[in-house]
FITOR-993991 format. One record per residue: residue in three letters; x, y, z of N, C-alpha, C in turn. Coordinates in steps of 0.02 Angstrom, whole numbers, plus 50000, padded with zeros to 5 digits. Example, Ala and Ser with C-alpha at 12.3 -4.5 7.8 and 13.67 -1.06 7.14 Angstrom:
// FITOR-993991
Ala506604971650390506154977550390506604983550390/Ser506424988850354506844994750357506455000250394/
This chain:
// FITOR-993991
Met490634555454563490914549954522491664549654533/Glu491924543654537492634542754550493064545654494/Asp493664547454510494124550054460494494544354427/Asp494684545354362495034540054326495704538254356/Ala495994542954397496644541654426496624537054486/Ala496014535454510495954531654572496234524554569/Pro496074520454518496334513554518497094513454509/Thr497394508254536498124507654528498284505854457/Glu498834508554431499034507354362499164499854350/Ser499484496554399499654489554390499024485254384/Leu498504486954423497884483154420497544484054352/Leu497524490254328497184491654265497554488754206/Arg498214488154210498584485354155498444477854147/Leu498154474754199497974467654194497304466754159/Ala496914472154154496254471654123496324470354048/Arg495844466854021495854465053951495144465753922/Ser495114466053856494464465753824494124459153842/Trp493464459153842493084453353865492514451953817/Glu492374445553806491804443653765491514437153791/Gly490854437053797490524431053821489774432053825/Val489434428053866488714428553872488544431353941/Val487964434653945487714437254009487554431354055/Leu487844431354114487744425754160487054425954192/Pro486794420254213486124420054244486064424654304/Glu486594425154344486564429354404486544436754388/Trp486684438654325486644445654304485944447654280/Ala485484443054280484814444454253484514450654286/Gly484304455354244484014461554270484514466854291/Trp485154465154290485664470154309485704475554256/Arg485884481554279486064486854233486734485154200/Leu486834487654140487454486454104488054488854144/Asp488004494954173488584497654209488754493454271/Lys488244490454302488384486154360488764479854339/Ala488594477154281488954471254256489674473054241/Leu489804479054215490494481054200490894481754264/Val490584484154317490934484554381491144477554404/Gly490704472654391490884465854409491444463054367/Leu491464464954303491984462554258492654465954271/Tyr492624472354291493234476354301493214479654370/Pro493304475654423493224478354491493744483654510/Gly494294484154474494794489254491494694495754455/Ala494214496154409494124502154368493634506954400/Ser493734513354388493264518354414492624518254373/Arg492094520554405491454520754370491474525754312/Ser491854531154321491904536154267492244533154205/His492754528954217493084525854159492634520754125/Leu492274516854164491814512054135491264515654096/Gln491034521254121490534525154085490814527754019/Ser491454529554020491764531953957491794526353905/Leu491904520153927491904514553879491204513853847/Ile490694514753887490004514353861489884520053813/Asp490064526153832489954532053790490314531553723/Glu490894528353724491294527753662491074522053618/Gly490554518453638490314512953597490744506753602/Arg491144506253655491594500453663491244494553695/Val490624495253715490244489753745489704487653695/Val489744481453673489304478953620488844473653649/Leu488194474553640487694469853665487304467153606/Glu487314460553598486964457353542487164460353475/Gly487814461653468488084463853403488034471253389/Ala487744475253434487684482453422487954486253483/Ala488284491853469488544495953524487974498253569/Cys488054497453634487554499653682487834505453721/Thr487534511353714487784517353747487334519553805/Val486904515053827486444516653883486664512653943/Ala486944516053994487204512554053486664508954091/Ser486044511254088485504508254127485164502354092/Arg485404500454034485104494953996485104488554039/Lys484524485354044484464479354084484694473254043/Leu485044468754075485334463054041484894456854047/Arg484924452753994484554446353994485054440653988/Pro484964435454028485434429754026485484426953955/Gly486104425153936486224422153871486384427053816/Ser486254433553828486414438553777487164439053769/Arg487384440353707488104441153694488324448153714/Leu488874448353752489144454753776489884454953761/Ala490124460653736490834461453721491054468353744/Val491654468753772491934474953796492624475953765/Glu492714481353730493364483153702493714487653753/Trp494184484953789494504488553844495034493553819/Arg495104498953854495674503453846495874506053914/Leu496504507853921496734510753984496434517653995/Pro496314519454057496144526454072496724530954051/Val496564537054031497104541454007497634542654061/His497424542654125497904543954178498384538154191/Ala498214532254162498654526454171499184525954117/Val499174530554069499654530554015500154536254025/Pro500794534854030501284540254040501384544253976/Phe501424550853983501524555153926502184558853934/Glu502524559953878503174563153879503114570553860/Ala503534574653893503584581753874503984582253809/Glu503734586353763504074587253699504104594753683/Ala504684596953663504794604153649504514605853580/Ile503854606453578503494608053516503254615253522/Pro503374619553474503134626453477502374626753483/Ile502134630953528501414631853538501214638753513/Pro500724639253468500504645753443500064649253495/Val500394652753541500044655953597499754662653576/Val499114663653588498774669953574498784674453636/Tyr498734671353695498724675053758498994670453812/Glu499354673353860499604669453917499714673853976/Asp499514671454035499694674654098499854669154148/Ala499874670554211500084665654261499574660054270/His498954661154247498414656554262498154652554202/Leu498194655354143497924651954085498284654154021/Leu498184650353970498434652353904497914650553852/Val497914654353797497464653153741497894651353681/Val497724645853648498114643153593497704643553529/Asn498034645353474497724645053408497964638653374/Lys497594633253384497804626653361497784626153285/Arg498294623453256498304622453184497924616053166/Ala497634615953107497294609953083497804604253076/Gly497594598253094498024592453090498394590953154/Trp498344595253204498694594253267498234590853316/Val498424585053341498034581353390498104584753458/Val497564585453494497574588953559497824584353615/His497564578253618497714573753674497954567053648/Pro498474564153677498704557553654498154552253656/Ala498164548053606497694542453603497994537353555/Ala497644531853547497904526553504498084529253436/Gly498704527953415498944530353350499274537253354/Asn499184540753409499474547453417499704548353489/Trp500214544553509500454544953578500964550453588/Ser501184553753536501674559053542501514564553493/Gly501854570253501501764575853455501124579753465/Thr500774578653519500134581853531500214588453569/Leu499664592153573499674598353613499834596753686/Leu499564591253712499714589453782500464588453792/Asn500784584953746501514583953752501874590653751/Ala501644595253710501954601853706501844605753770/Leu501254605253800501114608853863501554606353920/Leu501694599853921502124597153974502824600153972/Ala503044602153913503704605353906503654612953914/His503054615653906502964622953906503024625953976/His502734622654026502784625354095502754619654145/Ala503094620454200503224615054247502594612354280/Thr502094616554293501504614154330501044609854287/Ala501154609754221500704605954177500674598554197/Ala501234595854220501264588754238500824586954297/Ser500664591954338500254590654398499514591754385/Leu499324593754325498634595354310498304589854270/Pro497654588854279497304583954236497374585954163/Arg497594581254122497684582454050498094588654036/Ala498584589954080499044595554072498674602254069/Gly498074602554096497684608754098497184609554042/Ile497144604753996496674605153940495964604153967/Val495534608953955494854608553982494324607253928/His494504608353866494054606553810494504605153750/Arg494224601953700494634599753644494354602153577/Leu494774602053528494574602753458494774596453422/Asp494364594353374494544588553333495224589853299/Lys495554584453282496214584953250496204589753191/Asp495704589253148495704593153086495324599753092/Thr495124601653153494834608153165495374612953189/Ser495384618953162495864623953183495534628853231/Gly495964632853265495684638353304495844638353378/Leu495434642253414495584644353482495384639253535/Met495834638153583495714634053642495994637453702/Val495664636753760495934639353823496194633553864/Val496764634553897497094629453937497264632354005/Ala497134628654058497294630954126498024629654143/Lys498314633954185499004633054207499064631554282/Asp498504631554318498514629554388497854626154404/Ile497844622454460497264618154474496644622254489/Glu496704627954521496124632054536495794634554471/Thr496214636854425495964639254361495664633454321/Tyr495974627654325495704621754291494984620354312/His494874619954378494204618454402493714624154386/Ala493944630354388493504635954372493304635854298/Leu493774634154254493604633854183493144627954167/Val493274622254199492834616454189492124618254210/Ala492054621654267491394623754290491074628754243/Ala491464633554218491194638554172490954635354107/Leu491324630454082491114626854022490464623054034/Ser490434619754092489844615854109489224620254116/Glu489324626254141488774630954152488654635454091/Arg488994633954036488904637553973489084644953979/Gln489614646254017489844653154027490454654853984/Val490644650153941491194651253894490894651653824/Gly491004657253790490734658053723491204655153671/Arg490954650653629491364647553576491004648353510/Glu491324651753463491014653153399491484650853342/Tyr491194647853292491574644653239491374647353170/Met491814646053122491654646953052491654640053020/Ala491134638652980491084632052948490904632952875/Leu491284629652832491134629552760490744623052747/Val490134623752722489694617952714489464617352642/His489254611152624488914610052561488194612552569/Gly487934615652517487244617952519487214625552522/Arg486644628152502486544635452500486094637352560/Val486394640552609486034642452670485974649952671/Leu485354652452670485244659652663484894662752724/Ala484684658652772484334661252831484614658252895/Asp484564662152949484784659653014484384653553033/Arg484724648653064484384642653087484664640653155/Thr484234638453199484444635553262484264628253262/Val484764624053276484654616853279484704614653351/Glu484174611753376484164609153444483974601853440/Ala484474597453444484364590353435484874586453476/Pro484654581053510485104577353554485644573553515/Ile486234573353544486804570053511487054564353554/Gly487194558753522487474552953556487884548853507/Arg488184543553531488584539153490488144535653437/Asp488364535553376488004532053323488014524553338/Pro487444521353349487444514253368487714509653314/Arg487764512053251488004507853197488744508953182/Asn489034514353209489734515953196489994520053254/Arg490384517053297490594520453359491074526253347/Val491344526853287491774532453271491364538853261/Arg490744537953240490304543653226489854545353285/Met489654551653287489104553653331488494554753286/Gly487914555753316487324556853276486774559953318/Val486254562253284485644564453319485264558153336/Val485234556553401484924550253423484464551453482/Ala483914547753483483464548053541483844546053603/Gly483764549753656484124548153718484824551053721/Gly485034554653669485684557853670485694563853717/Lys486264567153723486324572953766486064579153731/Pro485704583453767485434589553735485984593653703/Ala485844596453645486334600453609485984605653567/Arg486274611753567485984617153526486534620853491/Thr486434622153426486904626053386486514631253345/Asp486744637453346486474642753303486904643253241/Phe486584643453183486934644153119486724650753087/Val487204655053072487074661553040487484661852976/Pro487164662752918487544662952855487974669252850/Leu488604668252830489074673752819489154675152745/Ala489144669952704489234670552632488964664252599/Ala488784664752536488494658952502488674659052428/Gly488724653152400488834652352328488304647652302/Lys488424645052242487934640652211487844634152250/Gly488394631452275488344624952308488654624652377/His488894630452403489224630552468489024636752507/Ser489094636352572488964642052616489484642352671/Leu489634648352692490074649352750489634651552807/Leu489644647752863489194648952918489564651152981/His489244655553019489454657353086489074652753133/Cys489434648653171489124643553214489244645353287/Ile488704645753326488754647553396488524641553438/Leu488974639153479488824633353522488464635553585/His487944631853603487614632753668487704626553711/Ser488084621853686488284615753723488924613353690/Gly489234608353719489884606353692489934598953681/Arg489484596153641489494588953628490024587253575/Thr490264581053578490754578753529490484579353458/His490874582553414490694583453343490044587453334/Gln489864591653382489194594653381489034598453317/Ile489474603053296489334606853235489294602253175/Arg489764597553171489784592953114489144588853110/Val488904586453167488304582253169487684586453153/His487604592153185487014596253174486974598853102/Ala487554600853074487554603253005487374597552957/Ala487674591752967487524586052923486794583952929/Asn486524584452989485824582552999485344587252962/Met485564593452950485174598252912485274597552837/Gly485714592952817485864592152746486424596652722/Trp486824599252770487394603552754488044600652780/Pro488264594852759488894592152786489474596952773/Leu489944597152818490524601452810490944599252750/Val491184604052713491644602552659492254598952688/Gly492464593552657493044589752679492914584852736/Asp492294584652761492144580352819491854573752795/Ala492284569252773492064562952744491664558752794/Leu491804559352859491464555352909490714556752909/Tyr490524562852893489814564752895489544566652826/Gly489874564252774489594565052707489854570852667/Gly490364574452691490644580052654491174577852604/Arg491304582152555491814580852503492344586352505/Ser492944584652488493484589552485493364594352426/Glu493604600452435493534605552383494204609252376/Gly494504608952318495124612652305495674610652355/Glu495954615652387496504614552434496264612652504/Leu495604612752516495344611152582495244603652586/Leu495744600252615495754592952619495544590452687/Arg495334594952730495094592952797494414596352807/Gln494074594552863493424597552874493484605152881/Gly493034608752848493064616052848492784619052911/Leu493134618452966492894620853031493454624353068/His493304630453093493814634553126493504637953187/Ala493824637053245493594640353307493854647553306/Ala493424652153286493634658953270493584663953327/Arg493164662553377493084667353432492984663553498/Leu493314666053550493264663053617493144668653666/Lys492634667953709492454673153757492364670053826/Leu492654673053877492574670553945492744675953996/Met492514674754057492694678854114493314675754146/His493844679754153494464677054181494324674554252/Pro494484668154267494314665354332494644668854392/Val495194672254381495554675454436495444683054437/Thr495524686354381495454693654379494734695954373/Gly494304691554349493604693554338493494697754276/Lys494004698754237493944702854177493654698754120/Phe493194701854082492904698454024493384699053966/Leu493564693453936494074693253883493784690153820/Val493994692753763493784690153698494404689353655/Trp494484683653623495024682453576494734680553509/Glu495074682453456494854680653389495434678153348/Ala495284673553302495794670753257495514670453187/Ala495844673653140495624673453070495684666353044/Pro495274664452995495314657652968495984656452934/Pro496244650352938496874648752904496804648952828/Ala497364648852794497364649952721496924645052683/Asp496914638652703496534633752663495784635252666/Leu495534637152724494824638652731494664645352696/Ala495094650252704494984656752672494974656052595/Met495444652152568495474651252496494844647652470/Ala494614642652507494034638852485493394642952489/Ser493404648452526492814652652535492814658852491/Gln493364660152456493454666652424492944668052368/Ser492674662952337492194664052282491484665152306/Leu491354664652371490674665252397490464672652400/Thr489854673852381489574680652384489484682752457/Gly489764688452475489704691052542490304689652586/Trp490784685552561491374683852600491854689752603/Ser492024691852663492454697752673493194696052670/Gly493354689552674494054687552676494364688052745/Glu493944689752795494194690552863493844685652909/Gly493834687452973493514683053022492784684453031/Leu492534683053092491824684053107491654691453111/Pro491024693253100490804700153110490944702253182/Ser490954708753196491074711253264490574708253312/Ala490824706553371490394703453422489874708453447/
């Protein structure tokens, strides 16, 4: 698949959102083929991202299936956005909470409320802007070396590449599920037994901001292990076996355990915890260069720890020993 950097910036800046009817000559075409016709300068990967994000609306509903066959006369709308590589980003001298760093990678303990990558409404002050100022090679790397993300309001550990070889190695390791990512989540509901949720995740067809368990979504598996419980809340150890957008939030909500503070998926704020109660507490991987197996841990921040303190079984610390 083509890279987002392939089209010329000047060509893509001419592109605009589009709305109209499916033309007779498009009869039977796949949706992605029609988008190529509408945006001939755009890469297929970028057009696919528009579909995945729910920015393509067919007959009034977001269509996230690229192979959907079109019928003449149907209403089609595309909400265009620039590829991330077509938007210039500035280096900003923002302190980075580094847990580990060597010549090839660094591990960051991201604070809640910090946006990882610039996007509409947050073009500055992000982790990416900070990385561009942190080391010179960041500017030459895709997304300044960021290989996976945490939601704005999720705290915890992230690994970032510092050279292109490490970047590709980490992307491959994530794709092959060779990077261990374990979280702590404070949820509504009393959970007393281990549960594994294996359910496909895709864009919510009724609300493109949300993800959901949907037929035809991407396979996703999360293990939930109770750490502590109270009358109406539980603290869970969450182990990812895939890395879908909002995966823990979606799987927990689908089980009837929305995260505390996660209004998007039905959660309510509790006390001082005004954001979703999710923390990336442990990160495990094989160093792409040295071959050494490394494990990092980060204790939950004060807001999550305080909100959990009344739960029976809560130690006040991080995850149990690996």
